[in-house]
C-alpha positions in Angstrom: -5.3 8.0 21.4 -8.5 7.7 19.5 -10.0 10.9 18.2 -13.5 9.5 18.6 -15.7 10.6 21.6 -15.2 8.1 24.3 -18.9 7.2 24.2 -18.7 6.2 20.6 -15.3 4.5 21.1 -16.7 2.3 23.9 -19.9 1.6 21.9 -17.8 0.3 19.0 -15.6 -1.7 21.3 -18.5 -3.3 23.1 -20.1 -4.2 19.7 -17.0 -6.2 18.5 -18.0 -9.8 17.7 -17.6 -12.0 20.7 -18.8 -15.5 21.5 -21.4 -14.3 23.9 -25.2 -14.4 24.0 -25.4 -10.6 23.7 -23.4 -10.7 20.4 -25.8 -13.2 19.0 -28.8 -11.0 19.9 -27.0 -8.0 18.4 -26.4 -9.9 15.1 -30.0 -11.0 15.0 -31.1 -7.4 15.6 -29.0 -6.2 12.6 -30.4 -9.0 10.4 -33.9 -8.0 11.5 -33.4 -4.4 10.6 -31.8 -5.5 7.3 -34.7 -7.6 6.3 -37.2 -5.0 7.4 -35.7 -2.3 5.3 -35.2 -4.6 2.3 -38.8 -5.8 2.4 -40.1 -2.3 2.7 -38.0 -1.0 -0.2 -39.0 -4.0 -2.4 -42.7 -3.9 -1.7 -43.2 -0.1 -1.9 -41.1 0.1 -5.0 -43.1 -2.7 -6.7 -46.4 -1.0 -5.8 -45.1 2.3 -7.1 -44.2 0.5 -10.3 -47.7 -0.9 -10.5 -49.1 2.6 -10.1 -46.8 4.1 -12.7 -47.4 1.4 -15.3 -51.1 1.4 -14.7 -51.2 5.2 -15.3 -49.1 4.8 -18.5 -51.4 2.1 -19.8 -54.5 4.1 -19.1 -53.0 7.3 -20.6 -51.6 5.4 -23.6 -55.1 4.4 -24.8 -57.4 6.8 -23.0 -57.3 10.5 -23.6 -56.6 13.0 -20.8 -59.9 14.7 -21.2 -63.3 13.7 -22.7 -65.8 16.3 -23.9 -69.4 15.1 -24.4 -72.7 17.1 -24.9 -74.9 16.8 -21.9 -78.3 16.3 -23.6 -77.6 15.6 -27.3 -75.0 14.5 -29.8 -72.1 16.7 -31.0 -73.1 17.8 -34.5 -70.6 20.4 -35.7 -67.6 18.6 -34.1 -65.0 20.0 -36.5 -65.8 23.5 -35.2 -65.4 22.4 -31.6 -62.1 20.7 -32.5 -60.8 24.1 -33.7 -62.1 25.8 -30.5 -60.5 23.2 -28.2 -57.2 22.9 -30.0 -56.6 26.7 -29.7 -55.7 26.0 -26.1 -51.9 26.0 -25.8 -51.9 23.1 -23.3 -53.8 20.8 -25.7 -51.6 18.5 -27.8 -54.2 16.7 -29.8 -57.9 16.4 -30.4 -60.0 13.6 -32.1 -63.7 12.8 -32.4 -65.1 9.5 -31.2 -68.2 7.3 -31.2 -68.3 4.8 -28.3 -71.1 2.4 -27.5 -71.6 -1.3 -26.8 -72.5 -3.8 -29.6 -73.1 -7.5 -30.0 -70.4 -9.2 -32.1 -70.4 -12.7 -33.4 -67.6 -14.7 -35.2 -68.4 -16.3 -38.6 -66.3 -19.4 -38.7 -66.3 -21.7 -41.8 -67.1 -24.6 -39.4 -67.7 -25.0 -35.7 -69.7 -23.0 -33.2 -70.4 -19.3 -33.5 -68.9 -17.3 -30.6 -70.3 -14.0 -29.4 -69.3 -11.1 -27.2 -70.6 -7.7 -26.2 -67.6 -5.4 -26.5 -67.5 -1.7 -26.7 -67.0 -0.2 -30.2 -64.8 2.8 -30.6 -65.3 4.7 -33.8 -62.2 6.7 -34.7 -60.8 8.9 -37.5 -57.4 7.5 -38.5 -56.3 11.1 -39.4 -56.5 12.2 -35.8 -56.3 9.1 -33.7 -52.5 9.0 -33.4 -52.7 12.4 -31.7 -54.7 11.0 -28.7 -53.7 7.3 -28.3 -51.1 4.7 -29.0 -53.6 2.5 -30.9 -52.1 3.0 -34.4 -48.7 1.8 -33.0 -50.2 -1.1 -31.0 -51.3 -3.4 -33.8 -49.4 -6.6 -33.3 -51.0 -8.6 -36.2 -52.2 -7.3 -39.5 -52.2 -3.5 -40.0 -54.0 -0.4 -38.8 -56.5 -0.3 -41.7 -60.1 0.8 -41.1 -61.0 1.5 -44.7 -64.2 0.0 -46.1 -65.5 -2.7 -43.7 -62.2 -3.0 -41.7 -62.2 -3.6 -38.0 -59.5 -3.9 -35.3 -60.0 -6.3 -32.4 -58.1 -6.6 -29.0 -55.8 -9.6 -28.7 -57.7 -11.1 -25.7 -61.1 -10.7 -27.4 -59.7 -12.2 -30.6 -58.5 -15.3 -28.7 -61.8 -15.8 -27.0 -63.7 -15.5 -30.3 -61.0 -17.5 -32.1 -60.7 -15.0 -35.0 -57.5 -14.0 -36.8 -56.6 -11.4 -39.4 -58.7 -11.9 -42.5 -61.7 -13.5 -40.7 -65.1 -11.9 -40.8 -67.3 -10.9 -37.9 -71.0 -9.9 -37.7 -72.0 -6.8 -35.7 -75.4 -5.9 -34.3 -76.0 -2.4 -32.9 -78.6 -1.7 -30.2 -80.9 0.1 -32.8 -80.9 -3.0 -34.9 -81.6 -5.3 -32.0 -84.4 -3.0 -30.9 -86.1 -3.0 -34.3 -85.8 -6.8 -34.4 -87.5 -7.1 -31.0 -90.3 -4.8 -32.1 -90.8 -6.8 -35.3 -91.0 -10.0 -33.3 -93.5 -8.5 -30.9 -95.6 -7.4 -33.9 -95.4 -10.8 -35.5 -93.5 -9.5 -38.5 -90.8 -11.4 -40.3 -88.6 -8.3 -40.9 -85.0 -8.8 -39.8 -82.1 -6.4 -40.0 -79.0 -7.9 -41.5 -75.9 -7.7 -39.3 -73.0 -5.6 -40.4 -70.2 -7.7 -42.0 -66.7 -6.6 -41.1 -63.3 -8.0 -41.9 -60.6 -8.2 -39.2 -57.7 -6.2 -40.5 -55.6 -6.1 -37.4 -55.3 -7.3 -33.8 -54.0 -4.8 -31.2 -52.4 -5.1 -27.8 -52.3 -1.8 -25.8 -50.7 -3.5 -22.9 -53.7 -3.6 -20.6 -55.9 -6.7 -20.6 -59.1 -4.9 -19.8 -58.9 -2.9 -23.0 -57.7 -5.8 -25.0 -60.7 -7.9 -23.9 -63.5 -5.4 -24.3 -62.8 -3.1 -27.3 -63.1 -3.2 -31.0 -62.3 -0.3 -33.3 -64.1 0.9 -36.4 -63.8 3.8 -38.7 -65.8 6.8 -37.6 -68.2 6.6 -40.6 -69.0 2.9 -39.9 -69.6 3.6 -36.2 -71.9 6.5 -37.1 -73.8 4.3 -39.5 -74.2 1.6 -36.8 -75.8 4.0 -34.4 -77.5 6.1 -37.1 -75.8 9.3 -36.0 -75.5 10.8 -39.5 -72.5 13.3 -39.2 -72.7 13.5 -35.4 -70.3 12.1 -32.8 -70.5 11.3 -29.1 -67.7 13.7 -28.2 -64.1 14.6 -28.4 -60.9 13.1 -26.9 -58.2 15.5 -25.9 -54.5 14.8 -25.2 -52.5 17.4 -23.2 -48.8 18.2 -23.1 -49.0 17.5 -19.3 -51.4 14.9 -18.0 -51.3 16.5 -14.5 -52.7 19.8 -15.9 -56.2 18.3 -16.5 -57.9 20.3 -13.8 -56.6 23.6 -15.1 -57.5 22.8 -18.7 -61.0 21.6 -17.7 -61.7 24.9 -15.9 -60.5 26.9 -19.0 -62.6 24.9 -21.4 -65.7 25.1 -19.2 -65.6 28.8 -19.3 -65.5 28.6 -23.2 -67.9 25.8 -23.9 -70.5 26.6 -21.2 -72.7 24.4 -19.0 -74.1 22.3 -21.9 -71.0 20.1 -22.1 -69.5 17.6 -19.6 -65.7 17.5 -19.4 -64.4 14.3 -17.8 -60.7 13.9 -16.8 -58.8 10.6 -16.9 -58.5 10.7 -13.1 -62.3 10.9 -12.8 -62.8 7.9 -15.0 -60.2 5.8 -13.2 -60.4 7.2 -9.6 -61.7 4.0 -8.0 -58.8 1.9 -9.4 -56.1 4.5 -8.7 -57.4 5.3 -5.2 -57.6 1.6 -4.3 -54.0 1.1 -5.4 -52.9 4.2 -3.3 -54.8 2.9 -0.2 -53.2 -0.6 -0.7 -49.8 1.0 -0.9 -50.3 3.1 2.2 -51.7 0.2 4.2 -48.9 -2.1 3.2 -46.4 0.6 4.2 -47.8 0.8 7.7 -48.1 -3.0 8.1 -44.6 -3.7 7.0 -43.2 -1.1 9.3 -44.2 -3.5 12.1 -41.2 -5.6 10.9 -39.0 -2.7 12.0 -40.8 -2.6 15.4 -40.1 -6.3 15.9 -36.4 -5.6 15.0 -36.5 -2.7 17.5 -37.5 -5.1 20.3 -34.5 -7.2 19.4 -32.3 -4.1 19.8 -33.9 -3.2 23.1 -33.5 -6.7 24.5 -29.9 -6.8 23.5 -29.2 -3.5 25.2 -31.1 -4.4 28.4 -29.0 -7.6 28.7 -25.9 -5.6 27.9 -26.6 -3.0 30.6 -27.1 -5.8 33.2 -23.8 -7.5 32.2 -21.9 -4.1 32.2 -23.3 -2.8 35.5 -19.8 -2.9 37.1 -18.2 -1.0 34.2 -21.0 1.6 34.4 -20.4 2.1 38.1 -16.6 2.5 37.4 -17.3 5.1 34.7 -19.6 7.0 37.0 -17.0 6.9 39.8 -14.4 8.2 37.4 -16.5 11.2 36.6 -18.7 10.2 33.6 -22.1 11.9 33.6 -25.5 10.3 33.2 -25.8 11.9 29.8 -22.5 10.4 28.7 -23.5 6.9 29.8 -26.8 7.3 28.0 -25.0 8.4 24.8 -22.8 5.3 25.1 -25.8 2.9 24.8 -27.7 5.1 22.4 -24.7 5.0 20.2 -24.9 1.2 20.2 -28.5 1.3 19.0 -27.7 3.9 16.3 -24.7 1.8 15.1 -26.9 -1.3 14.9 -29.6 0.7 13.0 -27.1 2.2 10.6 -25.5 -1.2 9.8 -29.0 -2.7 9.3 -30.3 0.2 7.2 -27.2 0.2 4.9 -27.4 -3.6 4.5 -31.2 -3.5 3.9 -30.8 -0.7 1.3 -28.2 -2.7 -0.6 -30.2 -6.0 -0.4 -33.4 -4.2 -1.5 -31.7 -2.5 -4.5 -30.1 -5.9 -5.5 -33.5 -7.6 -5.2 -35.2 -5.0 -7.3 -32.5 -5.2 -10.0 -33.0 -9.0 -10.4 -36.7 -9.2 -9.5 -37.8 -10.6 -12.8 -35.0 -13.2 -12.9 -36.0 -14.3 -9.4 -39.6 -14.4 -10.4 -38.8 -16.6 -13.5 -36.8 -18.9 -11.3 -39.6 -19.2 -8.8 -42.0 -19.9 -11.6 -39.8 -22.8 -12.8 -39.3 -24.1 -9.3 -43.0 -24.0 -8.2 -44.4 -25.0 -11.6 -47.0 -22.3 -11.7 -47.1 -18.6 -12.6 -46.7 -16.4 -9.5 -47.5 -13.2 -11.4 -50.1 -14.1 -14.1 -50.4 -11.4 -16.8 -54.1 -12.3 -17.2 -54.8 -11.0 -13.7 -52.3 -8.2 -13.3 -52.2 -7.1 -17.0 -48.4 -6.8 -16.9 -45.9 -9.2 -18.5 -43.1 -8.4 -16.0 -43.0 -7.3 -12.4 -42.9 -3.5 -12.4 -40.9 -1.4 -10.0 -40.1 2.3 -9.5 -37.7 3.6 -7.0 -39.1 6.8 -5.5 -36.3 8.7 -3.6 -38.8 10.2 -1.1 -40.1 6.7 -0.2 -36.6 5.4 0.3 -35.8 8.4 2.5 -38.9 7.8 4.7 -38.1 4.0 5.0 -34.4 4.5 5.9 -35.0 7.6 8.1 -38.0 5.9 9.9 -36.0 2.8 10.5 -33.1 4.7 12.0 -35.6 6.6 14.2 -37.2 3.3 15.4 -33.7 1.9 16.2 -32.8 5.0 18.2 -36.1 4.9 20.2 -35.5 1.2 20.9 -32.3 2.2 22.9 -33.8 5.0 24.8 -35.2 3.1 27.8 -32.1 0.8 28.3 -29.8 3.8 28.0 -31.9 5.9 30.4 -31.8 3.1 33.0 -28.0 2.8 32.5 -27.6 6.6 33.0 -29.7 6.4 36.3 -27.4 3.9 37.9 -25.4 5.3 40.9 -21.8 4.2 41.5 -22.6 2.9 45.0 -25.4 0.7 43.8 -23.4 -0.5 40.7 -20.4 -1.5 42.9 -22.2 -2.6 46.0 -21.4 -6.3 45.5 -18.0 -5.9 43.9 
């Protein structure tokens, strides 16, 4: 005798593979659940990986907090650095100058190329405390002494400059004076600043690589005629998620004359858009599970019709309506469990070999399916979040269970007389 409840025993027996139409529908239902769970796991994990890598790239080059004076420049910035660094949650502080410039290449022959990137004036003594820039130089070296300059790799390619080349920089004050001289019919022209490319950096995010150049703090101050002032301070914390707490603490110390911006404020549009896309994709892909649930429901409805005589005999032998319902609900649960387990395994396997599959598809199709120039990542990212996996698997099982409720309820309502009337 089997130790299983007779409802589960009969459900397993009825689900044994047979050469019947119902068995084919049941197999299709299991495959549907498997594919639904696998696709959900793959897509949600990849989008979670996008979110994590995007945050890492942003936090690698951008500081957690930015302090800027509201109506003027920051003059005594060394004093403010001491005040801010006294907070135990602050890991590093560095001054910065950040404005837009006009930059031109100076080739020995050929056309001059220009761009309008942002210049970031940094002090090498403190920059390593707030960004990965000193470790991100892929060509040349991190050297800003004299007239040295660092250029992002994408910008360097567009300007066709390499390490050792020279570039000309015009600051907005220079351009304004030149425009005023031209309006006054004077021949006075400010000479552009001549800088040597000492290094080319790659911080892993194309937006930064294409729009930033780095100068020493004194050179940036000279370009914008700031004397010994700076535009503000960059702060790096021990915990990036504690920015709101630290901002409140610093506001009480610095007062209302300073703006304190967090990394989430500066990138809220991008991060919120990615979160909305992930949530919308989650809901849309769950419709795959609903389609699979219709397959389970249709298989059970057909099965109930075929087993009407057996249901009548079970009722005549004393089986209750609840036991008959549990018999067919057990079938939908078994199909759901098999599909979820298979989908989980398939999803994990696909995530493990996602980049190999992507490279194979690139070779087969002849074009890049995941261009780094658009997505800013060289490989397909993925992050397995246990809570997401639990929601996917648990929700799929619940949908499979609900798919069997109506057929099981109809089977439980059958009366022995009606079921055996034509037997």
